[in-house]
TITORVO-921359 format. One record per residue (C-alpha): x, y, z. Coordinates in steps of 0.2 Angstrom, whole numbers, plus 2048, in hexadecimal, padded with zeros to 3 digits. Example, Ala and Ser with C-alpha at 12.3 -4.5 7.8 and 13.67 -1.06 7.14 Angstrom:
2
SITE   u   v   w
SITE 83E 7EA 827
SITE 844 7FB 824
% end
This chain:
750
SITE   u   v   w
SITE 665 B9B 9B3
SITE 655 B95 9A5
SITE 64C BA3 99E
SITE 639 BA6 9A5
SITE 62C B9D 99B
SITE 624 BAC 994
SITE 636 BAF 98A
SITE 638 B9A 986
SITE 636 B96 974
SITE 631 B87 96A
SITE 639 B7B 95E
SITE 635 B6B 955
SITE 643 B60 951
SITE 642 B52 946
SITE 64C B43 94F
SITE 654 B33 947
SITE 65D B24 94D
SITE 651 B21 95C
SITE 64C B11 95E
SITE 646 B10 970
SITE 63F B17 980
SITE 652 B19 985
SITE 655 B23 977
SITE 647 B2D 97C
SITE 64D B30 98E
SITE 661 B33 989
SITE 65A B3E 97A
SITE 650 B4A 987
SITE 65D B4A 997
SITE 66A B50 989
SITE 65E B5F 983
SITE 659 B62 995
SITE 66B B64 99A
SITE 66C B75 98F
SITE 668 B84 99A
SITE 658 B88 99B
SITE 650 B79 98E
SITE 642 B6F 990
SITE 63F B60 983
SITE 631 B54 97F
SITE 636 B47 975
SITE 62A B3B 96A
SITE 62F B29 965
SITE 621 B26 95B
SITE 623 B35 951
SITE 635 B38 952
SITE 636 B49 956
SITE 63A B54 963
SITE 631 B63 96C
SITE 63E B70 973
SITE 63B B80 97F
SITE 649 B8A 980
SITE 64D B9B 981
SITE 650 BA7 972
SITE 662 BA6 976
SITE 665 B94 972
SITE 667 B91 95D
SITE 660 B81 956
SITE 670 B79 951
SITE 673 B78 964
SITE 664 B70 965
SITE 669 B65 957
SITE 67C B61 95F
SITE 676 B5B 96F
SITE 66A B4E 966
SITE 679 B48 95D
SITE 680 B49 96D
SITE 676 B3D 972
SITE 679 B2F 965
SITE 66C B34 95A
SITE 668 B42 94B
SITE 65E B52 949
SITE 657 B5D 93D
SITE 64A B6A 93D
SITE 63A B62 935
SITE 635 B63 922
SITE 626 B70 923
SITE 616 B64 923
SITE 610 B6B 910
SITE 61D B5F 90A
SITE 60E B53 90D
SITE 601 B5C 905
SITE 60E B5F 8F3
SITE 610 B4B 8F3
SITE 621 B4B 8FA
SITE 61D B3F 906
SITE 626 B31 8FE
SITE 630 B22 908
SITE 640 B2C 90E
SITE 651 B24 909
SITE 655 B1C 91B
SITE 644 B13 91A
SITE 648 B0B 907
SITE 658 B06 90C
SITE 651 AFE 91D
SITE 645 AF6 914
SITE 654 AEE 908
SITE 65D AE9 915
SITE 64F AE0 91B
SITE 64A AD7 90C
SITE 65C AD2 90A
SITE 65E ACD 91C
SITE 64C AC3 91A
SITE 655 ABA 90A
SITE 664 AB4 915
SITE 65A AB0 923
SITE 64F AA5 91E
SITE 657 A95 91A
SITE 663 A96 92B
SITE 653 A98 935
SITE 64B A8A 92B
SITE 659 A7F 92C
SITE 65C A82 93E
SITE 649 A7D 941
SITE 646 A6E 936
SITE 655 A60 93C
SITE 64D A57 92E
SITE 654 A61 920
SITE 666 A64 929
SITE 671 A5B 91A
SITE 681 A58 91C
SITE 68E A68 921
SITE 67D A71 922
SITE 684 A7D 930
SITE 691 A83 925
SITE 682 A8A 919
SITE 67C A91 926
SITE 68C A99 92B
SITE 68E AA3 91A
SITE 67D AA6 91A
SITE 67A AAD 92C
SITE 68E AB9 92C
SITE 686 AC6 922
SITE 676 AC7 92A
SITE 680 ACA 93E
SITE 68D AD5 934
SITE 684 ADF 928
SITE 671 ADA 92A
SITE 674 ADF 93E
SITE 67F AED 93A
SITE 672 AFD 93D
SITE 671 AF4 94F
SITE 682 AF2 952
SITE 686 B06 94A
SITE 67A B0C 955
SITE 680 B01 966
SITE 693 B08 961
SITE 68C B1A 95F
SITE 683 B19 971
SITE 691 B12 97A
SITE 69E B20 974
SITE 68E B2A 97C
SITE 68F B20 98D
SITE 67B B1B 988
SITE 675 B07 985
SITE 665 B07 97B
SITE 65A AF8 974
SITE 667 AF7 966
SITE 674 AF4 972
SITE 669 AE4 976
SITE 668 ADE 963
SITE 677 AE2 961
SITE 680 AD9 96F
SITE 671 ACA 96D
SITE 676 AC9 95A
SITE 68B AC8 95E
SITE 689 ABD 96C
SITE 67E AAF 962
SITE 68A AB3 953
SITE 69C AB1 95D
SITE 695 AA0 967
SITE 690 A9A 955
SITE 6A2 A9D 94F
SITE 6A9 A95 95E
SITE 69E A86 95D
SITE 6A3 A84 94A
SITE 6B3 A85 94C
SITE 6B8 A7F 95C
SITE 6AA A77 965
SITE 6A8 A67 958
SITE 698 A6E 951
SITE 6A0 A70 93F
SITE 6A2 A5D 93D
SITE 69A A57 92E
SITE 68B A4D 932
SITE 687 A58 941
SITE 674 A59 945
SITE 66A A66 952
SITE 658 A62 957
SITE 64E A74 958
SITE 645 A78 96A
SITE 63B A84 970
SITE 646 A87 97F
SITE 65A A85 97D
SITE 661 A77 97E
SITE 675 A6F 97A
SITE 675 A5E 96F
SITE 683 A50 975
SITE 692 A53 972
SITE 692 A65 967
SITE 692 A75 96B
SITE 681 A7E 967
SITE 67E A89 95A
SITE 675 A9A 959
SITE 675 A9D 946
SITE 662 A9F 949
SITE 662 AAA 957
SITE 672 AB5 94F
SITE 667 AB5 93E
SITE 656 AB5 947
SITE 657 AC3 953
SITE 65D AD2 947
SITE 64E ACD 939
SITE 641 ACC 946
SITE 645 ADA 94D
SITE 648 AE6 93D
SITE 638 ADD 937
SITE 62E AE3 947
SITE 634 AF4 946
SITE 631 AF7 931
SITE 61F AF1 936
SITE 61F AFC 945
SITE 625 B0A 93B
SITE 617 B06 92E
SITE 609 B05 93A
SITE 610 B18 943
SITE 60F B21 933
SITE 5FC B19 933
SITE 5F9 B24 943
SITE 600 B32 93C
SITE 5F5 B31 92D
SITE 5E9 B40 934
SITE 5F8 B4D 932
SITE 5FB B47 922
SITE 5E9 B48 91D
SITE 5E8 B5A 923
SITE 5F8 B5E 91A
SITE 5F0 B59 90B
SITE 5DF B62 90C
SITE 5EC B73 908
SITE 5EB B79 8F9
SITE 5FA B7E 8EB
SITE 5F5 B8A 8E0
SITE 5E4 B97 8E3
SITE 5DD B9F 8D4
SITE 5DA BB2 8D8
SITE 5D1 BBC 8D0
SITE 5D3 BCF 8CF
SITE 5CA BD9 8C2
SITE 5C0 BCD 8BB
SITE 5D0 BC3 8B5
SITE 5D8 BB6 8BC
SITE 5E9 BAE 8C2
SITE 5EF BA1 8CA
SITE 5FB BA4 8D9
SITE 606 B98 8E5
SITE 5F8 B97 8F5
SITE 609 BA1 8FE
SITE 606 BB0 8F4
SITE 5F3 BB2 8FA
SITE 5F1 BC0 903
SITE 5E1 BC6 910
SITE 5D3 BCF 906
SITE 5D7 BC6 8F6
SITE 5CA BBD 8EC
SITE 5CB BAC 8E4
SITE 5C1 BA0 8DA
SITE 5BC B8E 8E1
SITE 5B5 B84 8D3
SITE 5AA B74 8D7
SITE 5B3 B67 8DF
SITE 5C3 B72 8E2
SITE 5C8 B76 8F3
SITE 5C7 B84 8FE
SITE 5D9 B8C 8FD
SITE 5D7 B95 90E
SITE 5CB B9C 918
SITE 5C1 BAA 914
SITE 5AE BB1 910
SITE 5A4 BAE 8FF
SITE 5A5 BBF 8F5
SITE 599 BB6 8E7
SITE 590 BA8 8E2
SITE 588 B99 8EE
SITE 58E B88 8F0
SITE 58C B78 8FD
SITE 59F B76 904
SITE 5A4 B64 90D
SITE 5AB B69 91C
SITE 5AD B54 921
SITE 5C2 B52 920
SITE 5C3 B63 92A
SITE 5B5 B65 938
SITE 5AD B53 935
SITE 59C B5B 92F
SITE 594 B4D 927
SITE 588 B59 91C
SITE 58D B66 911
SITE 589 B76 915
SITE 582 B83 90A
SITE 58C B94 907
SITE 587 BA5 8FF
SITE 58C BB4 8FD
SITE 595 BBB 910
SITE 596 BA8 916
SITE 5A5 BA4 91E
SITE 5B0 B95 916
SITE 5BF B8B 91D
SITE 5CD B88 914
SITE 5CF B73 90E
SITE 5BC B72 90E
SITE 5B5 B6B 8FA
SITE 5A9 B74 8F2
SITE 59D B69 8EF
SITE 592 B75 8E2
SITE 592 B85 8D7
SITE 5A1 B92 8D6
SITE 5A5 B9D 8E2
SITE 5AF BAC 8E5
SITE 5B8 BAB 8F6
SITE 5C0 BBB 8FE
SITE 5CE BB6 909
SITE 5CE BB9 91E
SITE 5DC BB0 924
SITE 5EB BA7 91B
SITE 5F8 B9E 91F
SITE 5FB B99 933
SITE 5EB BA2 936
SITE 5E0 B97 92E
SITE 5D4 B89 937
SITE 5DD B7C 92D
SITE 5EF B81 933
SITE 5EA B83 946
SITE 5E0 B71 945
SITE 5F0 B6B 93E
SITE 5FB B73 94A
SITE 5F0 B6C 959
SITE 5F2 B5A 954
SITE 603 B5C 952
SITE 605 B65 962
SITE 5FA B56 96B
SITE 603 B4A 964
SITE 614 B53 96B
SITE 610 B4D 97E
SITE 60F B42 988
SITE 603 B3B 994
SITE 609 B39 9A7
SITE 60A B25 9A6
SITE 617 B27 997
SITE 623 B31 9A1
SITE 624 B26 9AE
SITE 625 B18 99D
SITE 634 B21 99A
SITE 63C B23 9A9
SITE 63C B11 9AB
SITE 644 B0E 99A
SITE 651 B1C 99E
SITE 659 B0D 9A9
SITE 651 AFE 9A0
SITE 660 AFA 995
SITE 66D AFB 9A2
SITE 663 AEF 9AF
SITE 661 AE5 99F
SITE 674 AE2 99B
SITE 676 AE0 9AE
SITE 66A AD1 9AE
SITE 672 AC8 99E
SITE 683 ACA 9A6
SITE 67C AC4 9B9
SITE 675 AB5 9AE
SITE 682 AB1 9A3
SITE 68E AB1 9B5
SITE 67F AAA 9BF
SITE 67D A98 9B2
SITE 693 A98 9B1
SITE 695 A98 9C3
SITE 687 A8B 9C6
SITE 68F A80 9BB
SITE 684 A80 9AC
SITE 68A A7B 99B
SITE 692 A8B 995
SITE 686 A8D 984
SITE 677 A8D 98F
SITE 680 A9B 999
SITE 681 AA3 98A
SITE 66F A9F 983
SITE 667 AA7 993
SITE 672 AB8 993
SITE 66D ABA 97F
SITE 65C AB7 983
SITE 65A AC3 990
SITE 662 AD0 984
SITE 65A ACC 975
SITE 647 ACA 980
SITE 648 ADB 989
SITE 63E AE9 980
SITE 63C AFB 984
SITE 637 AFF 972
SITE 623 AFA 979
SITE 625 B05 988
SITE 629 B14 97C
SITE 61D B12 971
SITE 60D B0F 97E
SITE 608 B23 97E
SITE 60D B29 96E
SITE 605 B1D 962
SITE 5F5 B1F 96B
SITE 5F6 B31 96C
SITE 5F9 B32 95A
SITE 5EC B27 951
SITE 5E0 B31 961
SITE 5E2 B42 95C
SITE 5E1 B3C 949
SITE 5D1 B35 94C
SITE 5CD B43 957
SITE 5CF B50 949
SITE 5C5 B46 93C
SITE 5B7 B46 946
SITE 5B8 B5A 94B
SITE 5C0 B58 95D
SITE 5D0 B60 960
SITE 5DB B5C 96F
SITE 5E8 B65 974
SITE 5F3 B57 97B
SITE 5F3 B47 988
SITE 5F0 B54 995
SITE 5E1 B58 98E
SITE 5DC B46 98A
SITE 5E0 B43 99D
SITE 5D6 B51 9A2
SITE 5C7 B4C 997
SITE 5C9 B3A 99F
SITE 5C6 B3D 9B1
SITE 5BA B50 9AF
SITE 5AB B4C 9B8
SITE 5A1 B5F 9B7
SITE 59F B68 9A6
SITE 59B B7B 9A7
SITE 591 B7F 998
SITE 590 B8F 990
SITE 57C B90 98A
SITE 57E B9E 979
SITE 587 B96 969
SITE 58C B85 975
SITE 579 B7C 97A
SITE 571 B88 971
SITE 574 B8D 95D
SITE 57A B9E 961
SITE 56D BA7 953
SITE 55B BAB 957
SITE 54D BA2 94E
SITE 53A BA2 94D
SITE 536 B97 958
SITE 522 B97 956
SITE 517 BA3 94B
SITE 506 BA5 951
SITE 4F5 BAE 949
SITE 4E4 BB0 94C
SITE 4D9 BA7 943
SITE 4CE BB4 93D
SITE 4DC BBE 935
SITE 4E3 BC1 926
SITE 4EC BAF 925
SITE 4FA BA8 92C
SITE 506 BAA 91D
SITE 500 BBC 916
SITE 504 BC3 929
SITE 515 BBA 927
SITE 519 BC1 917
SITE 515 BD1 91D
SITE 520 BD1 92C
SITE 52E BC9 921
SITE 52C BDA 919
SITE 52D BE5 924
SITE 53B BDF 92F
SITE 547 BDE 920
SITE 54D BEF 923
SITE 551 BEA 934
SITE 563 BE6 93B
SITE 55C BDD 94C
SITE 560 BCE 94D
SITE 54D BC7 950
SITE 548 BD2 93F
SITE 554 BC7 937
SITE 54D BB7 93F
SITE 53C BBC 939
SITE 541 BC1 926
SITE 54B BB0 924
SITE 539 BA4 92C
SITE 52F BB0 921
SITE 53B BAA 910
SITE 53B B99 917
SITE 528 B98 918
SITE 526 B9C 905
SITE 536 B9D 8FB
SITE 52F B9F 8EB
SITE 526 BAF 8F0
SITE 532 BC0 8F1
SITE 52C BCA 901
SITE 522 BD9 8FD
SITE 529 BEC 8FB
SITE 528 BF7 909
SITE 526 C09 90B
SITE 526 C16 919
SITE 533 C0A 924
SITE 537 C10 938
SITE 53E C06 944
SITE 53E C0B 956
SITE 54C C06 962
SITE 545 BF9 96D
SITE 532 BFA 966
SITE 533 BF1 957
SITE 531 BF9 944
SITE 523 BFD 938
SITE 51F C00 925
SITE 512 BFD 918
SITE 512 BEE 90B
SITE 506 BE8 901
SITE 4FA BF9 906
SITE 4FB BF5 919
SITE 502 BFD 928
SITE 50D BEE 92F
SITE 516 BEF 941
SITE 520 BE2 948
SITE 521 BE8 959
SITE 520 BE2 96D
SITE 511 BDC 973
SITE 506 BE9 97C
SITE 4F5 BE8 982
SITE 4E8 BE0 97F
SITE 4E8 BCF 974
SITE 4DF BC3 96D
SITE 4DF BB3 976
SITE 4E9 BA8 96B
SITE 4F6 BB7 96B
SITE 4F6 BB9 97E
SITE 4F7 BA5 97F
SITE 506 BA4 975
SITE 50C BB6 97E
SITE 50B BAC 990
SITE 514 B9C 986
SITE 521 BA7 980
SITE 526 BB0 991
SITE 525 B9E 997
SITE 533 B99 98B
SITE 53B BA7 98E
SITE 53B BAB 97B
SITE 53A BBF 975
SITE 528 BC1 96D
SITE 522 BCE 961
SITE 512 BD3 95D
SITE 50C BD5 949
SITE 500 BE4 946
SITE 4F7 BE5 936
SITE 4EE BF5 933
SITE 4EE BF6 946
SITE 4E5 BE6 94A
SITE 4F0 BD9 953
SITE 4F3 BCA 947
SITE 500 BBE 94C
SITE 50E BBB 959
SITE 51F BB8 956
SITE 529 BAD 962
SITE 53E BAE 95E
SITE 54C BA8 969
SITE 55B B9F 969
SITE 558 B8D 964
SITE 55F B7E 96D
SITE 56D B74 962
SITE 564 B63 960
SITE 574 B5B 966
SITE 573 B62 977
SITE 567 B56 97E
SITE 572 B47 979
SITE 580 B4E 97F
SITE 579 B52 990
SITE 574 B43 990
SITE 582 B39 98D
SITE 58D B44 998
SITE 583 B3D 9A5
SITE 583 B2B 9A1
SITE 598 B2F 9A0
SITE 596 B36 9B2
SITE 597 B47 9AE
SITE 58D B55 9B5
SITE 588 B63 9AA
SITE 586 B76 9B2
SITE 580 B82 9A7
SITE 588 B95 9AA
SITE 583 BA3 99F
SITE 581 BB5 99B
SITE 570 BB3 998
SITE 55F BB9 9A1
SITE 559 BAF 9AF
SITE 54A BA9 9A6
SITE 552 BA3 994
SITE 55F B9A 99F
SITE 555 B91 9A9
SITE 54A B8D 999
SITE 557 B85 98F
SITE 55E B7B 9A1
SITE 54D B73 9A3
SITE 54B B6F 990
SITE 55C B66 993
SITE 55A B60 9A4
SITE 567 B6B 9AC
SITE 564 B6E 9BD
SITE 575 B77 9C3
SITE 572 B89 9BA
SITE 57B B9A 9BC
SITE 572 BA8 9B1
SITE 579 BB9 9AE
SITE 58B BB6 9B2
SITE 599 BC1 9AD
SITE 5AB BBB 9A5
SITE 5AF BBB 9B9
SITE 5A1 BB3 9C0
SITE 5A4 BA5 9B5
SITE 5B5 BA3 9BB
SITE 5B1 BA4 9CD
SITE 5A5 B96 9CA
SITE 5B2 B8C 9C4
SITE 5BE B90 9D1
SITE 5AF B8C 9DD
SITE 5AD B7A 9D4
SITE 5BF B76 9D5
SITE 5C1 B7B 9E7
SITE 5B0 B6C 9E9
SITE 5BB B62 9E4
SITE 5B6 B5F 9D1
SITE 5BD B5C 9C2
SITE 5B7 B6A 9B8
SITE 5B7 B6E 9A4
SITE 5B0 B7D 99D
SITE 5A9 B7E 98C
SITE 5A5 B8F 984
SITE 5A7 B97 973
SITE 5A8 BAB 979
SITE 5B5 BB9 980
SITE 5AB BB7 990
SITE 5B0 BA5 992
SITE 5C3 BA6 98E
SITE 5C6 BAA 9A1
SITE 5BC B99 9A6
SITE 5C2 B90 99A
SITE 5D6 B94 99F
SITE 5D0 B90 9B2
SITE 5C8 B7F 9B0
SITE 5D0 B6F 9B1
SITE 5CC B6E 99F
SITE 5C8 B7B 990
SITE 5BE B77 984
SITE 5B8 B83 978
SITE 5AD B83 969
SITE 5B5 B84 956
SITE 5A7 B91 951
SITE 5AC B9B 95F
SITE 5BA BA9 963
SITE 5CC BA9 960
SITE 5CE BAD 974
SITE 5C2 BA0 979
SITE 5CC B92 96E
SITE 5DE B98 974
SITE 5D9 B96 985
SITE 5D1 B84 982
SITE 5DA B74 984
SITE 5CE B6C 978
SITE 5C6 B74 969
SITE 5B4 B6D 963
SITE 5B7 B71 950
SITE 5A8 B6B 94A
SITE 59E B78 955
SITE 593 B6A 95B
SITE 590 B67 96D
SITE 58D B52 968
SITE 5A1 B55 965
SITE 5A3 B57 979
SITE 59C B44 97D
SITE 5A7 B3F 96E
SITE 5B8 B47 975
SITE 5B5 B41 987
SITE 5B5 B2E 981
SITE 5C1 B2F 975
SITE 5CB B35 983
SITE 5C5 B26 990
SITE 5C8 B1A 981
SITE 5DA B22 97D
SITE 5DF B1F 98D
SITE 5D9 B0F 990
SITE 5E3 B0A 980
SITE 5F2 B12 989
SITE 5F1 B09 999
SITE 5EF AFA 990
SITE 5FF AFB 985
SITE 608 B02 994
SITE 602 AF2 99E
SITE 609 AE7 98F
SITE 618 AEF 98E
SITE 61B AED 9A0
SITE 615 ADA 9A1
SITE 61D AD4 991
SITE 62D AD8 999
SITE 628 AD1 9AA
SITE 625 AC3 9A4
SITE 631 ABE 996
SITE 642 AC6 99F
SITE 640 AB8 9AD
SITE 63D AAA 9A0
SITE 64D AB0 999
SITE 657 AB0 9A8
SITE 651 A9C 9AC
SITE 656 A96 99B
SITE 644 A92 994
SITE 644 A9F 987
SITE 64C A9C 976
SITE 656 AAC 971
SITE 64B AAB 95F
SITE 63D AA9 966
SITE 640 AB7 971
SITE 645 AC4 962
SITE 634 AC0 95A
SITE 62C AC2 96B
SITE 636 AD4 96E
SITE 62F ADB 95B
SITE 61E AD3 95E
SITE 61C ADF 96F
SITE 61F AED 966
SITE 611 AE9 957
SITE 605 AE4 964
SITE 607 AF6 96B
SITE 608 B01 95D
SITE 5F8 AF5 955
SITE 5EF AF8 965
SITE 5F0 B0B 963
SITE 5EA B09 950
SITE 5DA B02 957
SITE 5D5 B15 95C
SITE 5D6 B1A 94A
SITE 5C6 B10 948
SITE 5BC B16 956
SITE 5A9 B1C 954
SITE 5A4 B2A 95F
SITE 593 B20 963
SITE 587 B14 95E
SITE 57A B18 950
SITE 581 B28 94C
SITE 58A B29 938
SITE 599 B32 938
SITE 5A5 B34 929
SITE 5B7 B2C 92C
% end
């Protein structure tokens, strides 16, 4: 009996020797045969994510993969990429050298076979001498993997290629030594469809060299393209810093990043990357977050401001106190989410893998059937062999195995650069089909910070600037968010003038503050009593707009009314409108009061509003919407949103929110920008559209080409070229996602 889900652990393995979706299916089946083990194998990344009971050692998992005819090892840490250790592996260099030598030997054979005018006396023997090393040594990896699969009672794409090469070369040897093709002066025409010359058996040396050459070239280019789809992970890893300058008692010492501890202060000089998440202890600067969160503009920071590891210091010297290190940093969480997303499979890919599991045996059966049919029908033996070899070579489960993972890798990488982290293919599918999105107000549609929306002064009073300076001065002693908003507003209005000193400061809870500044008694309090008409009108406007009003009295005389509130994010307007155009209905659910909720909803054009919602109310709202048949996504950033996020079809967390909310979500908007929500929906739809096109091509290619090969209308060499092209087209189509732009007219750094 397998262990319960709560006791399972996850182990990632690097799997080598997989060449097609049939290999993926075989490895998954072998791992799944262990007690309590489930596995997801990704052909594009060459990895396996295995869930297993703690009692099963990684060595047992490695042994299971090797029993399936592949190699396995625990993966190297991604930090290697950051240290510049992503050089070309020895196996890749060996494959490249084999491809170059094969191309040099095969090219004369292909040219002489395809251009009869260049066929000199005994040309066929030169071709035989050049083709023999290709068929034996050049194609050796295919033969070796085919034999290894045979030992494990498994047939793969390598089996088909190996048999095709062996059959082509063996027939050519027969033709040369016993079929009359070795006679001096023999010439052979080249046709797109197989044809036998009069009086001599046909040579298939061009197929014997063309099949391994084109397949190797296709896989080489395919591997390079697949590395391109994984560039996002390598870019994230390179953001990590190797060493950090720690300051202690006025002295600096350089230490490896692994030895940095929470609470230590480190130095970030202009142009350097922030080593880890922290809080600015000293200094002011601007930091560039483009590569971490997708923010296009540098962010100003000063003492107390949070900074993110991987950001670039674009200004002055900063002293930063570390608040998270290692796996707890935002950069590590982003990398982990991107890795997890690329490990999963969409439903369509699972269907493709199931088909691939029986694909190769079916192709082998068709090849034998074609050979038997043509021989039984009295056809020339070489025509029967040609049809059989073409069937073996043209069939391609590789494209089926690459259809989803390459698109997913490109999409998750592009999303990470745009500040959208997708938890996996299930999250993409959820985004694609969402028709209702429940939006939190504070921190999601609004900034979450109280700011001054309007300042109204009486026309014949002390004057706007003077009253604002006095109000800002007395509010300096207040810890209330409204007081901080007034101080900030006053400083921005006159940045070159310091606020006056304040004496006799007092604060009354729920009432306001008072103090003496510049010889005046200044009170910033809740409005009461009769007010001058301009202030009374401003008070009515504030109440209608659900803003918080405060009255400024100087020496007992009402001088101004300040309206403060949580302002709507600029991107919220575009996001709500875009969601509607995409067929997604927005619903506002907030724990705030009815008036502010209705005001924000009216401003954004949201009709369905739910105010004063407890966490239980939000979760119940999500359940009710789902019971109505809607596909519901929830966007939130706080602990109070966690239950609703977890209960929705899709949970979306703001990256600026709490860890609880992010942990319960399927998608994280790292930038904290609500506009990224519409980008996420568009990216999901584009990605799943790309996957569908890939799968249609992969299935359609085999549906068209295999029958052509069966009826003898496909030359084996052209079959090999077509087979390689099918995988390249799938990977190339997926790579288009790397250049995807979120919306017209918006400038984003790639």
